[in-house]
RODO-2510 file (C-alpha; in nm, 4 decimals, decimal comma):
residues 322
     n   res          X          Y          Z
     1     m     9,3340     7,7233     7,0757
     2     t     9,4792     7,9965     7,2965
     3     q     9,5733     7,8706     7,6334
     4     p     9,4571     8,0592     7,9480
     5     p     9,7299     8,2551     8,1315
     6     a     9,9087     8,0470     8,3971
     7     a     9,7972     8,0907     8,7563
     8     c     9,9262     8,4019     8,9240
     9     w     9,9370     8,4854     9,3001
    10     t    10,0102     8,8079     9,4663
    11     l    10,1800     8,8038     9,7953
    12     t    10,2016     9,1027    10,0440
    13     d    10,1931     9,2016    10,4029
    14     g     9,8393     9,3496    10,3452
    15     r     9,9660     9,6924    10,3602
    16     a     9,7622     9,9080    10,1079
    17     g    10,0811    10,0388     9,9153
    18     n    10,2264     9,6850     9,8649
    19     v     9,8985     9,5296     9,7828
    20     r     9,8375     9,7883     9,5216
    21     q    10,1707     9,7587     9,3550
    22     a    10,1471     9,3581     9,3334
    23     r     9,7914     9,3722     9,1849
    24     a     9,8989     9,6443     8,9372
    25     l    10,1698     9,4355     8,7927
    26     a     9,9627     9,1154     8,7940
    27     a     9,6902     9,2948     8,6065
    28     a     9,9169     9,4666     8,3519
    29     m    10,0751     9,1360     8,2725
    30     g     9,7233     8,9839     8,2063
    31     f     9,6459     8,8276     8,5297
    32     a     9,3431     9,0060     8,6104
    33     d     9,2103     8,7194     8,8263
    34     a     9,5312     8,6701     9,0202
    35     r     9,4691     8,5387     9,3718
    36     d     9,5719     8,7881     9,6177
    37     i     9,7357     8,6438     9,9605
    38     a     9,7788     8,8403    10,2717
    39     l    10,0621     8,6838    10,4554
    40     r    10,0303     8,6344    10,8304
    41     p    10,3980     8,6169    10,9460
    42     r    10,5005     8,4219    11,2524
    43     a    10,7942     8,4892    11,4880
    44     p    11,0768     8,4578    11,4703
    45     w    11,0641     8,4407    11,0877
    46     r    10,9045     8,7807    11,0534
    47     w    11,1961     8,9582    11,2221
    48     g    11,4423     8,8073    10,9853
    49     a    11,2499     8,8013    10,6533
    50     p    11,3528     8,7490    10,3790
    51     r    11,6273     8,5441    10,5040
    52     a    11,5225     8,1808    10,4842
    53     w    11,5947     8,0521    10,8295
    54     p    11,5361     7,6934    10,9046
    55     g    11,1567     7,6100    10,9107
    56     s    11,0711     7,8790    10,6924
    57     d    10,7856     7,6799    10,5356
    58     r    10,6004     7,7522    10,8590
    59     a    10,6908     8,1313    10,8582
    60     f    10,3312     8,2338    10,7784
    61     a    10,0102     8,1101    10,9000
    62     d     9,8284     7,8662    10,6627
    63     f    10,1240     7,8893    10,4069
    64     a    10,2733     7,5633    10,4285
    65     p     9,9797     7,3579    10,2531
    66     m    10,0012     7,6223     9,9613
    67     l    10,3556     7,5238     9,8948
    68     d    10,2389     7,1816     9,7658
    69     a    10,0557     7,3461     9,4904
    70     p    10,2564     7,6656     9,4012
    71     p    10,1384     7,9017     9,1097
    72     s    10,3241     7,9422     8,7882
    73     l    10,4116     8,2939     8,8915
    74     a    10,4343     8,4457     9,2180
    75     i    10,4406     8,8419     9,2505
    76     g    10,5487     8,9685     9,5874
    77     c    10,5748     9,3159     9,7256
    78     g    10,7465     9,3913    10,0585
    79     r    10,9970     9,2398    10,2913
    80     q    10,7629     8,9850    10,4248
    81     a    10,6509     8,8768    10,0823
    82     a    11,0113     8,8299     9,9757
    83     l    11,0466     8,5333    10,1873
    84     a    10,7178     8,3779    10,0502
    85     t    10,8191     8,4229     9,6917
    86     r    11,1546     8,2776     9,7809
    87     r    10,9913     7,9827     9,9181
    88     l    10,7546     7,9402     9,6188
    89     r    11,0350     7,9702     9,3777
    90     d    11,2098     7,6656     9,5662
    91     r    10,8819     7,4784     9,4885
    92     g    10,8986     7,5702     9,1143
    93     a    10,7181     7,8784     9,0782
    94     r    10,8614     8,1759     8,8826
    95     a    10,9038     8,4615     9,1380
    96     v    10,9012     8,8274     9,0868
    97     q    10,9716     9,0430     9,3938
    98     i    10,8775     9,4103     9,4005
    99     l    11,1104     9,6495     9,5887
   100     d    11,4532     9,6006     9,7089
   101     p    11,4600     9,2706     9,9137
   102     r    11,7978     9,3747    10,0607
   103     l    11,9362     9,0196     9,9599
   104     p    12,0903     8,9471     9,6423
   105     p    11,8528     8,9792     9,3532
   106     a    11,9654     8,6339     9,2035
   107     l    11,7424     8,4673     9,4872
   108     w    11,4480     8,5668     9,2736
   109     d    11,3765     8,5314     8,8894
   110     l    11,3140     8,9076     8,8845
   111     v    11,3311     9,2011     9,1126
   112     v    11,1404     9,5094     9,0163
   113     a    11,2529     9,8156     9,2036
   114     p    11,2432    10,1803     9,1916
   115     e    11,5559    10,3703     9,0546
   116     h    11,5825    10,5390     9,3732
   117     d    11,6743    10,2232     9,5473
   118     a    11,9805    10,2231     9,3414
   119     l    11,9702     9,8414     9,2992
   120     s    12,1256     9,6777     9,0082
   121     g    12,1757     9,3387     8,8526
   122     d    12,1064     9,1335     8,5390
   123     n    11,7710     9,0509     8,6594
   124     v    11,6691     9,3857     8,7950
   125     v    11,3997     9,5894     8,6113
   126     t    11,3888     9,9511     8,7423
   127     l    11,1298    10,2279     8,6987
   128     v    11,0762    10,5632     8,8063
   129     g    10,8409    10,5801     9,1086
   130     s    10,6031    10,2930     9,1904
   131     l    10,3672    10,0430     9,0178
   132     h     9,9991    10,1411     8,9990
   133     p     9,6955    10,0948     8,7737
   134     v     9,6254    10,4798     8,6696
   135     d     9,6043    10,5140     8,3048
   136     d     9,3461    10,6723     8,0551
   137     l     9,1221    10,3779     8,0976
   138     w     9,1288    10,3637     8,4642
   139     l     9,0800    10,7505     8,4804
   140     a     8,7905    10,7302     8,2298
   141     q     8,6112    10,4526     8,4563
   142     a     8,6765    10,6842     8,7638
   143     r     8,5243    10,9891     8,5939
   144     s     8,2110    10,7639     8,5255
   145     d     8,1928    10,6093     8,8626
   146     y     8,2264    10,9449     9,0399
   147     s     8,0550    11,1651     8,7754
   148     i     7,8855    11,3697     9,0564
   149     l     8,2321    11,5302     9,0959
   150     g     8,1939    11,6859     8,7601
   151     e     7,9181    11,9138     8,8937
   152     l     8,1577    12,0926     9,1373
   153     p     8,2825    12,4355     8,9782
   154     p     8,6182    12,4282     8,7920
   155     p     8,9101    12,4635     8,8389
   156     r     8,8857    12,1525     9,0616
   157     t     9,1999    12,1379     9,2844
   158     t     9,2801    11,7973     9,4199
   159     l     9,4682    11,7897     9,7334
   160     m     9,6312    11,4759     9,8767
   161     l     9,7990    11,4675    10,2294
   162     g    10,0206    11,1981    10,3521
   163     g    10,2088    11,2453    10,6726
   164     p    10,5433    11,2801    10,8438
   165     s    10,8072    11,0240    10,7702
   166     d    11,1636    10,9376    10,7904
   167     h    11,2381    11,0903    10,4639
   168     s    11,0544    11,4209    10,5087
   169     a    11,0900    11,7076    10,7603
   170     y    10,7575    11,8665    10,6479
   171     d    10,5738    11,9585    10,9691
   172     i    10,2568    12,1123    11,0682
   173     a    10,3649    12,4652    11,0789
   174     g    10,4865    12,4296    10,7095
   175     l    10,1675    12,2444    10,6186
   176     t     9,9582    12,5261    10,7843
   177     r    10,1338    12,7970    10,6030
   178     d    10,0865    12,6161    10,2679
   179     l     9,7203    12,5418    10,3274
   180     q     9,6573    12,9233    10,3942
   181     r     9,8466    13,0025    10,0571
   182     l     9,6410    12,7297     9,8796
   183     a     9,3113    12,8381    10,0119
   184     a     9,3773    13,2047     9,9011
   185     r     9,4665    13,0927     9,5667
   186     i     9,1386    12,8828     9,5173
   187     r     8,9322    13,1627     9,6630
   188     q     9,0835    13,4033     9,4051
   189     d     9,0434    13,1555     9,1043
   190     g     8,7023    13,0255     9,2182
   191     g     8,6613    12,6654     9,1788
   192     s     8,6644    12,3736     9,4212
   193     l     8,8742    12,1673     9,6504
   194     l     8,8676    11,7840     9,6433
   195     a     9,0840    11,6683     9,9280
   196     t     9,1791    11,3395    10,0834
   197     t     9,3993    11,2206    10,3637
   198     s     9,5740    10,8945    10,3946
   199     r     9,6047    10,6591    10,6874
   200     r     9,9304    10,8197    10,7829
   201     t     9,7842    11,1749    10,8090
   202     p     9,7981    11,2710    11,1771
   203     p     9,4933    11,4431    11,3326
   204     d     9,6564    11,7812    11,3496
   205     w     9,7157    11,7637    10,9697
   206     a     9,3535    11,6940    10,9057
   207     q     9,2429    11,9576    11,1359
   208     a     9,4635    12,2059    10,9750
   209     m     9,2985    12,1276    10,6356
   210     r     8,9500    12,1654    10,8010
   211     a     9,0515    12,5130    10,9489
   212     q     9,2247    12,6579    10,6489
   213     c     8,9986    12,5336    10,3710
   214     g     8,6508    12,4848    10,5341
   215     d     8,4794    12,7594    10,3494
   216     i     8,5841    12,6318     9,9998
   217     p     8,3204    12,4261     9,8067
   218     g     8,4052    12,0725     9,7131
   219     l     8,4584    11,7467     9,8924
   220     r     8,6683    11,6189    10,1824
   221     w     8,7524    11,2659    10,2726
   222     f     8,9359    11,1416    10,5702
   223     a     9,0931    10,8033    10,5906
   224     p     9,0324    10,5765    10,8633
   225     s     9,3147    10,6009    11,1253
   226     t     9,3332    10,2410    11,1891
   227     a     9,4864     9,9674    10,9632
   228     n     9,1619     9,7697    10,9500
   229     g     8,9494    10,0595    10,9129
   230     d     8,6800    10,0569    10,6340
   231     d     8,7947    10,2858    10,3335
   232     s     8,5475    10,1123    10,0734
   233     d     8,3910    10,4541    10,0121
   234     n     8,7110    10,6249     9,9441
   235     p     8,6506    10,8506     9,6485
   236     y     9,0221    10,8908     9,5715
   237     p     8,9904    10,7516     9,1963
   238     g     8,7339    11,0350     9,1360
   239     l     8,9626    11,2901     9,2943
   240     l     9,2503    11,1890     9,0579
   241     a     9,0322    11,1702     8,7489
   242     w     8,8174    11,4979     8,8024
   243     a     9,1220    11,7045     8,8980
   244     d     9,2201    12,0071     8,6839
   245     r     9,5463    12,0417     8,8936
   246     i     9,6836    11,8302     9,1900
   247     v     9,8439    11,9510     9,4981
   248     c    10,0288    11,6604     9,6906
   249     t    10,2696    11,6285     9,9855
   250     g    10,6092    11,4915     9,8888
   251     d    10,6371    11,2028    10,1386
   252     s    10,4650    10,9338     9,9605
   253     v    10,6254    10,7781     9,6511
   254     n    10,3033    10,5806     9,5715
   255     m    10,0836    10,8742     9,6037
   256     l    10,3128    11,1059     9,3992
   257     s    10,3612    10,8243     9,1197
   258     e     9,9767    10,8074     9,0911
   259     a     9,9432    11,1873     9,0720
   260     c    10,1905    11,2068     8,7919
   261     a    10,0193    10,9450     8,6004
   262     t     9,7268    11,1831     8,5415
   263     r     9,7277    11,4578     8,2579
   264     v     9,7168    11,7528     8,4960
   265     p     9,9920    11,9657     8,6599
   266     v    10,1183    11,8289     8,9953
   267     y    10,2500    12,0806     9,2571
   268     v    10,4372    11,9291     9,5491
   269     l    10,4117    12,0382     9,9048
   270     g    10,7094    12,0360    10,1285
   271     g    10,9317    11,8963     9,8569
   272     e    11,2228    12,1026     9,9865
   273     t    11,2146    11,9041    10,3118
   274     v    11,2584    11,5359    10,1757
   275     r    11,5870    11,3603    10,1905
   276     g    11,7406    11,0187    10,1186
   277     r    11,5959    10,7915     9,8470
   278     v    11,2723    10,9932     9,8329
   279     k    11,4796    11,2970     9,7265
   280     h    11,6293    11,0979     9,4247
   281     f    11,2769    11,0301     9,3292
   282     h    11,2024    11,3798     9,3416
   283     d    11,4970    11,4786     9,1561
   284     a    11,3908    11,2453     8,8837
   285     l    11,0503    11,4037     8,8640
   286     d    11,2085    11,7405     8,8399
   287     r    11,4443    11,6189     8,5597
   288     l    11,1501    11,4844     8,3620
   289     g    10,9660    11,8165     8,4350
   290     r    10,6650    11,6260     8,5632
   291     v    10,6155    11,8177     8,9009
   292     r    10,6700    12,1671     9,0142
   293     a    10,7149    12,3077     9,3684
   294     f    10,3950    12,4470     9,5231
   295     d    10,3791    12,8303     9,4967
   296     d    10,1013    13,0860     9,5197
   297     a    10,0342    13,1037     9,1521
   298     l     9,9906    12,7429     9,0566
   299     a    10,0567    12,8365     8,7064
   300     p     9,9761    12,5604     8,4549
   301     y    10,2402    12,3858     8,2379
   302     d    10,2319    12,1272     7,9689
   303     v    10,2101    11,7692     8,0961
   304     e    10,3470    11,4288     7,9783
   305     p    10,1811    11,1469     8,2157
   306     l    10,4533    10,9293     8,3927
   307     r    10,3180    10,5659     8,3462
   308     e    10,5743    10,2948     8,4049
   309     t    10,3442     9,9977     8,4811
   310     a    10,2882     9,8960     8,1275
   311     r    10,6437     9,9206     8,0355
   312     v    10,7603     9,7087     8,3418
   313     a    10,4719     9,4463     8,2806
   314     a    10,5915     9,4037     7,9272
   315     e    10,9619     9,3618     8,0130
   316     v    10,8892     9,1151     8,3032
   317     r    10,6736     8,8977     8,0451
   318     s    10,9548     8,9087     7,8100
   319     r    11,2229     8,8173     8,0439
   320     l    11,0288     8,5355     8,1767
   321     g    10,9180     8,4082     7,8333
   322     l    10,5395     8,4488     7,9102
***
C-alpha cells in the first residue's frame, strides 16, 4: 500500500510573496495539504533572525509547543522563517529554506535561492526568478473561474503595476509617460485593458492609471493599501489567464516571474531603471528572450514559458530522498 506523504509545514512571516513561494513549492512536491504557519516574531529575536540567539525556542508566539511535534518537512521563506526552520531542523525535521538566509546554507538541509542572489553551495538549488503556481493547469482553471473576462474584446492587454523599490528608480513621471503611450497603442489596436495594482503601488501611480487609461474598456482592480486588507476578490489569476499580452513594471521579481510563466509576450515598464540583484534577474530574462522592453509597437514575438517550480520541486525531492 502506498504510504501518504509525510507531514509538511510552510512557515513565513505572512507576507504574500513569501507565502506564495512556500505554498508553491510544497504543492509541487506533492504536499497539497501542507499546514501553513504565519509566524509572529518577538523581540529581540526578530531583529537578529535567522541567528539562533539564546532562547530562540521562544522567538515566535505560540511556536515553542510546535517544536515538540515537528513535521517531517519544514519549508520556510524569508528571514524570519529561516530561524523557525533552523529550530525545527534541530528537532528532527528536514528543513528547506527559500531565499538567501544570509547565513551558511549548511545550517539547513537545502536552500532554494534565485540565481540573482549569487548564492552557492553543495546544498543550494538555484532558479531563475521565484517559485509560483502558474502552469497550464493553473491558467486553465483561472480561465474557467474568470470566464467573464473572455467576453472583453481582444487583444486583451494585462497591465500589472508594482511600486517604487530600492532596486528600481522608475518614478511617477516615467510611469505617466509610458501609460500615455500604452493607452494610445490600445486605442489604435482596439481591444481591452485588464489592470491591477499591488499593495506596494502608491496612490499617485494608481491615479495615473485611472487618468491615462480611464476611457479604455476592460477591468481595473486596486489592491488594498494595508497589509491586512481584504483581497479575496482579486481577479489576478484571470488577468494572467486571459491576457493576449502583458505589460508589467520591472520592480517585482515575483510578479515578473509569474507573468513570464504564461504563454504570451511580456513587456517591461521601467526595466532600464532597475539595478542590483533585480538587474541580474532582468539580464537573465533578456538572455532567455522571454521579455522585451516596453515600446510603442508591442510587436508580438514567440514565447517559451519560464516555469522553474516543477524542476526545483523534483530536485528537492530527489536530494532529500523523498
